[in-house]
N, C-alpha and C positions, 0 to 999 in steps of 0.2 A: 737510345741510352735510357736506362732506368735509374731512378734515384732512390737511394735508401737513406736511413737516418740512424745515427749512433749517438746517444746522449752522453758525451764526454763529461758534461757538467754534473751528471748524476752518478758517476762511478763510485764516489765515496759512499753515497747513500745506498746504492744498489748492491755494491760488491763488498765494501768493507764494513759499513755499519748495518747494512740490511734493514734500513728503515723505509725503503721505497721498493715496491715489488715490480717485477716485470709486467704484471697485469696493469698496474697503474700507468707505467710508461706506455704500454700499447694503447691505452685509452687516450692519453694525452697526445700521442703522435698522430691521431686522426686529424688533428687541426693543421698538420704540415702540408698535406697534399702530395705526399711522396708515395712511391710504389712499394717500398719494402722497408724492413727493419733489419739492421745488422745486429746480431746478438753478441753478447759477451758471455764467456763461459761462467763468469761470476754472477750473471743474472739468474742462473739456474740454481736455486738454493737446494734443490733436490734433483738427482739424476735418476730417480726411480722411473721405470717405463710409463707408469700412469701419469706422472707429473710432466714428463717430456711431451706426451701426447696432449696433455691439457694446454701446455704452452703453445704447441703447434696449432691446436684448434683455435686458441684465442687470437693468434696472429692471422690465421686465415679468415676467421669470422669478422675481424676488423678490416678486411679487404687488402691485407698486406701479403707480400712474399717474404721469405727469409733467405736472402741470397748469400749471406756472408756470416761466418762465425769467427769471432775474435778470440783465439786461443793463444796462450803464451808459454809454450814449452821451453824448458831450460835444458838444452841438449849439450851444454858445455860444462855442466857440473863435474868437478874432478872425481866425485864419488860414483863408481860404476853402478852401485845399487840405486842411487838417486837418478842417474840417467835412465836406467831401465824403467823406473817408476814413471818418469816423465814420458817416455815412449808409450807405455801402456795407457797413461791418462790421455795422451794425444789421440791414441786410437779410439778411446771411448768417445772423445769429443767429435771425432770424425764420424763415428756411427750416429751420434746425435744430430750432427749437421745433415747427414743424409736423411734421417727420419723427418726432421722438421723442414729442411730446405729442398729435398728431393734431388733428382739428377741435375748435375751442372752447378750445384751450390759449391762454394769455396769454404775451406777451413784454413784459417791462418796458421802458419808456423813461424817461429823465430829461430835464430841460431841458439840463443841462450844468453846468460849473463857473462860479463867480462870478469870472471872469477880471477882473483889475484893468483899469479903463478902458473896459469894455463898458457902455454906457448901458442902463438897464432896457428902454426901448422897443426898442432894437436887439436885445437878447438875447431878448426875447419874440418878436419877429418871426422871428429865426433858428430858435428852437425850434419855433414854430408851423409855419413853412414845412417844416422837416425832418420833423416828425411827420405833417403832412398829406400830404407827398409819399410817405410810406411806407404810407399807408392802402390804396391800390389793391393793393399786394402782400399786405397782410393779408387783403383780400377774396379775392384769388386763392388764398391758402393756407388760408383758412377759420379764421384765428386772430384774436385780439384783441390790440391794443396797449394797455398799461395804464401810465399815468404815475403814479409813486409820489411822495407827499409825502416828501421825502428830506432827509438831512443831508450825507453825504459818502461817496463810494466809497473803498474801501481803497487804490486806486491813484491817487487824485486828489491834486493839490496844494492845491486850493481847495475850500471848501464848495459846496453846491448853489446854483446861481443862483436857483432858485425855492423856496428854503427858506421864506421868509416867505409866509404864506398869501395875501396880496394879489397877489403875483406869480404864485404857483401858480394862483390863480383866473383871472388874466388869460389864462394859457395854455389852461387847460381850457375856459373860456368862449368862447375864439376858435375852437374846433374843434367843429363842429356834429355830426359823425358820432357817433352813440350805439350803433352796431352793431359797428364795428370799433375803437372807441376808448373807453376808460373810465379810471377811477381805481383804483389799487391803494392802499388805505388802510393806513397804518402808524401806529398810535396813539402809539408811543413817539417816532417822529420828529416828531409834532405837539408833544410835550413839549419836544423839543430846539429846536423853532421858537419856543418860549415861549408856547404856547397850550394851552388845555384840550383834551385829545384827543377826548373825547366831544362837546364843543361843535364842534370842527372837523369831526367826522364828520357832524354835522347839516347842514353847509354843502355837503357833497359826496355825500351818501348816494344821490342820484338818478343819480350817475355811477359808483358803486363797482361794480367787476366782480370784484375779488379783494381779499384782505386778508392782511396779515402780522400775527401776534400776538407781542408781546414785552412786557416790563415794565421799568420803571426804579425805582430806589430812591435816596433822598437819603442821603448819608453823615451819620452822627449829628452833630448840631449845625449842620447846613447847611439853609438854606431856599432855595426857588426864587428868591426875590429876590436872595439872595447870588450866585447863578450868572448872573443876567440880564446880558447884554452891552448895549452902547450901542444896538444895533439891535433890542433886545427878544428876541433869540434866546439860547439856552443853549449850543448846541453839545454836544460830547462832553466835558463837564467830568469830571475824575477823581472829583469828588464826586457824579456822577450815574451810578450803577452798574447793571449788568444783574442780573437775578435771575429767579426762578420766576414765570411768568405768573400773574396773579391775586392776587399778594401785594404789588404795588407801587403806583405812583402812578396807573396807569390805572384808571378806573372801568368795569370790564367789565360790571357790571350795566346801566349806562346804555348802553354800547356794544352789548351783545347785544340790549337792548330796542329800540334804534334799528334794528338790522339786521333783526330779526324783524318789526317794525312795517312796514318798507319792503319786505318780501317777499324779503329776501336769504337764500338758503339755498345759498350757493356755497362755494367753497374758502376755507379759512383756513389759512395756513401758519405753523407755529411757527418763530420766529426766535430761537433760544436756544442754550444750551450754552457760553456764554462761560466759565462757572465749572465746566464739566465735564459729562459725559454724564448724570450723575444728575439734574442740574437740567433738562436737556433732557427726560428721561423724566418728571420731575415736571410740567413744562409740558404735555407730551403728555397726561398723565392729567387735568390741569385741563381741557383742550379736550375730551377724551372725555366727561368728566362734564358739561361745558357743553352738548355736543350733546344729551345726554339731557334736561337741564333746560330749555334755551332753544329747542331746535329739534325737540323731540319724538322724538329719536333718528333723525331723517331722515338718510339717506345720499344724498339727491338733490343734484344740482347745478342749482339753479334760481334765477335772479336776475330778479325781477319787472320791474325797470326795463329790463333788457337784452331780455327777452322782448317787452315792450311796444314797444321801439324796432324790433325785428325785424318785429313785426306791422305797425307803421306804415310801415316801409320797403316791405314787401310790398304793402300797399294802394296806396302812392304809386307 
């Protein structure tokens, strides 16, 4: 298992205000002792070829890999022209993923926003068509497209269309490709969807190709039922707080047991730092210790379900 880091606490500064550069983050991340850095498309203030090469060189020079790209396409926009632009932009980020991350890197996709008035059946169709249409490019580039169980991108107006597990499963189950398409599992986003994170993992483990690790804590005096909305989701309630991984609501013993039993020995990216770099470092330490305890200290990148899919495709 290899460990990456994603500085969620810096998203506003790096993506929205652009007061902190990706180069500053790369330099800071050296103190974490991790193997790689998950990039966000918003960290790339320019997508000119020279700048992309410069970012890739900086990551490699710091001793890191770039295994995962965090992209946030909106494939459920009711405007056909807007959907087409989202598909084109996602293709560009897939190419950047391949350039910086190389073969086997993953580029995240989402379904899109829960735009008012878009029926579930229509949104599922649009998302499936968009993702399926991008898979030949993934094959050409040698990368994997990974859909995350998700809540809401920082630049979005509405929450995730496929936040609820039943909609997420409809999209995943409609896409047969298991070589170039899989699931990026985020346990804390399962909590915001109103379900048990380890239980949700059981339902997607055969499609998981990458994982983000984070944790959530309930404000004192608050229960999960207090936060539950009419549709069963929780969202990002102020009473549901970020914190050090392994100390919150996620049952990482169950999660790691499920991963190991399924032959998952791939990338796990730390999504933390909302409360400062010290907590990000503490979360990194938790993952480093978990690697020794649960994965036997392995630094491999081996996902049994993905390997089996590749073998089956080769035979076919």
